[in-house]
Structures are given as C-alpha cells and as structure tokens.
C-alpha positions as CSV (number, residue, x, y, z in Angstrom):
1,M,5.7,-24.5,4.2
2,K,2.9,-25.7,6.6
3,R,3.0,-23.8,9.9
4,P,2.9,-26.0,13.0
5,A,-0.3,-25.9,15.1
6,R,-0.2,-23.9,18.3
7,T,-0.1,-27.0,20.4
8,E,3.0,-28.2,18.6
9,V,4.7,-24.8,19.2
10,E,3.8,-24.9,22.9
11,A,5.2,-28.4,23.2
12,A,8.4,-27.2,21.6
13,V,8.7,-24.4,24.1
14,R,8.3,-26.9,27.0
15,T,11.1,-28.9,25.4
16,L,13.3,-25.9,25.4
17,I,12.5,-25.1,29.0
18,A,13.4,-28.7,30.0
19,H,16.6,-28.5,27.9
20,A,17.5,-25.3,29.9
21,G,17.3,-27.5,33.0
22,D,14.0,-26.4,34.5
23,D,10.6,-28.0,35.0
24,P,8.1,-26.7,32.4
25,A,5.3,-27.9,34.7
26,R,6.3,-25.8,37.7
27,P,3.8,-22.9,38.6
28,G,6.0,-20.1,37.3
29,L,6.6,-21.8,33.9
30,A,3.3,-23.6,33.3
31,E,1.8,-20.7,31.2
32,T,5.1,-19.7,29.6
33,P,4.6,-21.8,26.4
34,S,1.3,-20.1,25.7
35,R,2.8,-16.6,26.4
36,V,5.8,-17.4,24.1
37,V,3.4,-18.3,21.3
38,D,1.5,-15.1,21.7
39,A,4.8,-13.1,21.8
40,F,6.2,-14.8,18.7
41,T,2.9,-14.2,16.9
42,T,3.6,-10.5,17.3
43,A,7.4,-10.7,16.9
44,F,7.1,-12.4,13.6
45,S,3.9,-10.8,12.2
46,G,5.8,-9.4,9.3
47,Y,5.7,-12.7,7.5
48,G,2.0,-12.2,7.0
49,R,2.2,-8.8,5.4
50,D,3.5,-7.4,2.1
51,P,6.0,-4.7,2.9
52,R,5.1,-2.8,-0.3
53,A,1.5,-2.5,1.0
54,A,2.8,-1.0,4.2
55,L,3.6,2.2,2.2
56,G,-0.1,2.5,1.4
57,A,-1.1,4.5,-1.7
58,P,1.6,7.0,-2.5
59,L,0.5,10.6,-3.3
60,P,1.8,12.8,-6.1
61,A,4.7,14.9,-4.8
62,G,3.8,17.9,-6.9
63,R,5.7,21.0,-5.7
64,A,7.3,18.8,-3.0
65,A,9.4,17.0,-5.6
66,G,13.1,17.3,-4.6
67,Q,12.2,17.6,-0.9
68,L,14.1,15.6,1.6
69,V,11.8,13.4,3.8
70,V,13.5,12.1,6.9
71,L,12.1,9.9,9.7
72,R,14.7,9.8,12.5
73,D,15.3,7.6,15.5
74,L,12.4,5.2,15.0
75,P,12.6,2.4,17.5
76,F,12.6,-1.2,16.2
77,L,12.9,-4.7,17.5
78,S,13.9,-7.7,15.4
79,Y,15.3,-11.2,16.0
80,C,18.6,-12.5,14.7
81,E,18.2,-15.5,12.4
82,H,21.4,-17.1,13.8
83,H,20.4,-17.4,17.4
84,L,16.7,-16.2,17.6
85,A,18.1,-13.5,19.9
86,P,16.6,-10.0,19.8
87,F,18.4,-7.0,18.4
88,F,17.0,-3.6,18.8
89,G,17.8,0.0,18.2
90,T,16.7,2.9,16.0
91,A,16.1,3.4,12.3
92,T,16.6,6.6,10.3
93,V,14.9,6.4,6.9
94,A,15.2,9.2,4.3
95,F,14.4,9.8,0.7
96,E,14.5,12.7,-1.8
97,A,11.1,12.8,-3.4
98,A,10.7,12.4,-7.1
99,E,7.1,12.0,-8.2
100,L,5.6,10.3,-5.2
101,L,5.4,10.8,-1.4
102,V,4.2,8.8,1.6
103,G,3.5,9.8,5.2
104,I,5.9,9.1,8.0
105,G,3.4,6.6,9.5
106,H,3.8,4.5,6.4
107,L,7.6,4.7,6.6
108,A,7.4,3.5,10.2
109,D,5.1,0.7,9.2
110,L,7.5,-0.4,6.5
111,V,10.3,-0.7,9.1
112,T,8.1,-2.6,11.5
113,V,6.9,-5.1,8.8
114,L,10.4,-6.0,7.7
115,A,11.8,-6.0,11.3
116,R,9.2,-8.5,12.5
117,R,10.8,-11.4,10.7
118,L,14.0,-13.4,11.3
119,Q,16.6,-11.0,10.1
120,L,20.2,-9.9,9.7
121,Q,20.7,-6.2,10.3
122,E,22.6,-5.8,7.1
123,R,19.7,-7.4,5.1
124,L,17.0,-5.5,6.9
125,T,18.8,-2.2,6.0
126,E,18.9,-3.2,2.3
127,E,15.3,-4.5,2.3
128,I,13.9,-1.2,3.6
129,A,15.8,0.7,0.9
130,D,14.7,-1.8,-1.8
131,V,11.0,-1.4,-1.0
132,L,11.3,2.4,-1.0
133,A,13.0,2.2,-4.4
134,R,10.4,-0.1,-5.9
135,V,7.4,1.8,-4.7
136,L,8.5,5.4,-4.7
137,A,11.4,5.5,-7.2
138,P,12.8,8.5,-5.3
139,R,15.9,10.5,-6.4
140,G,17.9,9.2,-3.5
141,I,17.5,6.9,-0.4
142,A,19.3,6.7,2.9
143,V,18.6,4.0,5.5
144,L,20.6,3.9,8.8
145,L,20.1,1.3,11.4
146,D,21.9,1.5,14.8
147,A,21.3,-1.6,17.0
148,T,22.3,-3.6,20.0
149,H,22.6,-7.3,19.5
150,T,21.9,-9.5,22.5
151,C,23.7,-12.5,21.0
152,L,26.9,-10.5,21.4
153,H,26.3,-10.6,25.2
154,L,25.6,-14.3,25.1
155,H,28.9,-15.1,23.4
156,H,30.9,-12.3,25.1
157,P,29.4,-11.7,28.5
158,R,32.1,-9.2,29.4
159,A,31.6,-7.2,26.3
160,G,30.4,-3.6,26.6
161,P,27.1,-2.5,25.0
162,G,28.5,-2.4,21.5
163,R,26.2,-1.3,18.7
164,L,26.2,-2.2,15.1
165,R,25.6,0.5,12.5
166,T,24.5,-0.3,8.9
167,L,24.0,2.3,6.2
168,H,22.5,2.2,2.7
169,L,23.0,5.2,0.5
170,S,21.9,5.5,-3.1
171,G,21.2,8.1,-5.8
172,S,21.2,11.7,-4.8
173,L,21.7,11.0,-1.1
174,R,24.9,9.2,-1.7
175,E,26.1,12.4,-3.5
176,R,24.7,14.7,-0.9
177,A,25.5,12.8,2.3
178,A,28.2,15.2,3.5
179,S,25.6,18.0,3.4
180,F,23.4,16.3,6.0
181,P,25.7,15.4,9.0
182,A,22.8,15.4,11.4
183,L,21.1,12.7,9.4
184,F,23.9,10.4,10.1
185,G,24.6,11.2,13.7
186,G,27.3,13.7,12.9
187,D,29.4,11.1,11.0
188,A,29.1,12.7,7.6
189,G,32.5,11.6,6.4
190,A,31.7,7.9,7.1
191,A,28.3,8.3,5.5
192,Q,29.7,9.8,2.4
193,S,32.1,6.9,2.0
194,G,29.3,4.4,2.5
195,S,31.2,2.8,5.4
196,V,30.3,3.1,9.1
C-alpha cells in the first residue's frame, strides 16, 4: 500500500476540522494539520519496525533458567482501530526463562512497537505474547493490559472511568498463576482461570 504524501494527510485533517464545524484557516487551527501529521508519525511508528527486532539479541539464560522476569506497570498508549480514539493504561509482561533472556528495556520496547499501531486491546495482548514465544521460547508467559478507552466516553458520556483488562497466560505461568497474586493485581483467582 502506498502511503499518502504529507500534503495529502494535512488536507485530510483540514477536511475533518471543517466537518467538525470549524474553520481550518482560523489562527488557532491553521497549524493543526501539520501538528497532527507529526503526532501521527509518532503514534503509528510501530508500522515501520519489526517487533521481534525490538527484543534485540537475547542472551543465554545460564543459571537464570527458570527465573521469573516481570516488568510491571509499564505505561502505554495506543489507538483503537474502530474509532481512531486513544486507549491507554499499563502493561505487565512476565516470562519464566528457559534458555534465553532479554533486558527490561527490550520488553518495554516490544510493548511500544506493537502499541504504536491501530490496535484492539485483545489483539495487542496476544501479539506481545506471540513475539515473546517466538523469540525467547520461554517456559511460560503472562501479559496483562489494563486500559481506559476514550471511545467509551464518546459513546457513553455519563459512563464512569471504566477500564478493560485483558490477560494472556500460557505454559508454566498458567499453571503457577495463583502463586503470583501480586503479578495480577491481587486477582489470582481470575488470573488462574484465564478470565478477568
């Protein structure tokens, strides 16, 4: 697919502003199309990167084989593919090492690369787990995303700040989930059943 030129995207933003009922040429909005293109370049930069490469070059686990590696409460921002509305929250990514390890910076980068695409939270959860499985082949994986979806407030303006929680558990961490209640926000029973 050929990407539109920057001028085409800016023209599209001006159309959206006019559709909203405002004048895209007024002083407060004149530079908005350019700013939106810059923001979208960052927001969707994940399309230009291979998520497997985000994990860098894994290191031999050695004596750390069997160790539980957990990155908790990592902030992320993504955009819902249904409304182009942002959803944001925190990710907890964990794996039980087999033969390979990566640093927490690489885990954070993996979440960022996949989040910076048009997404569904459920798919994002599974994609993070899938890349970990393919690159590290760990004994077990847990990925927990907890996020607020702004599209909920668009459709239900009186709704409270509800959050969606999605959880992937596989391998040894599915079996051991009840042993790590802190990993799942104290909801070990829900984590063990695979439903949250």
